[in-house]
N, C-alpha and C positions, 0 to 999 in steps of 0.2 A: 504494500500500500504506500502510495506517495502523497504529496501535498494535495494534488488535484483530486485524488480519491477521497481524502479527508474532507475537502471542500464540498464534494458531491454528497457525502454522508451528512454533513452539517446542514446543507441546503434543504434536506428533507424536513428539518425541524424549523429553520428560519425561512423567511419568505423568498429570498433569491440567492443565487450563487455569489453575487457581489457581496451581499451581507455576510454570507458564510465565510468568504475569503477575508473580510474585514475582522470577523470574530476570531478566526484562526490566527491571523497576523497579530491581533491585539494580545491574545493569550501567549503566543510565542515571544513577542517583544517584552511582555511583562515578566516572563520567566528569565529572559536574557538580562533585562535591567536589574532584576533582583540578584542574579548570579554575579553581575559586574560589581555590585555592592558587597559581594561575598555573603549575602543572605541565602538561607536555604528556602526552597519552595516545597512544601509538603501538600500532597493531594491525597486525602484519606482514601484508602482502598486502592489507590493507584501506585503511589510511590513518592520518593523524595529526590529532588535535584539539589545538589550542593557542590561547593567548590572545595577541592582538596589541594594541598600544596605538596609538590614533589621537591625534595631536596636536591641540591646539586650533587652529582655523582660522577664517577669515572666509568667510561665505557670503552669499547674497542671497535675500531673500524673493521668490519668483517672482511673487507677486501685486502687490506694491508696488515691487519693485526696490530696496528699502531694504537696506543692508548690515547683517548681523547677525553676532554672535559665536557660533561653535559650540564647545561645551566639549570638552575632551579626554575620551576614554573608552576602555575596554577592550572588545574584542569577541572572540567565539569564532570560530575559523576552522578549516575542515576542508580538509586537503590529501590528495587521494586517492593511494593507493599504486600502484605499477606494475602489480601483478596486477589491481587493480580497473579501472584505465585500460584494460589489455589486454582484459579480459573484456567491457567495455562496447563497445569498438571492434570 
């Protein structure tokens, strides 16, 4: 399923595909804005989006075997909720 498929499903509940696209864009941008502020977003029964920080570490270039430094960075992580896990299994 892609974004167009999601818009089509949402349009069955709202009046038009344009409104559905706006709703989906609003939800996604709100989640992104919260993650930029390093807030977590919890949707009961679905899951939680949060930011985790990865520390700087050493790695290896697989081609040359040379040791390289990997910079610290923040990444978005999704943790599925119990209801989602149960519905998938």
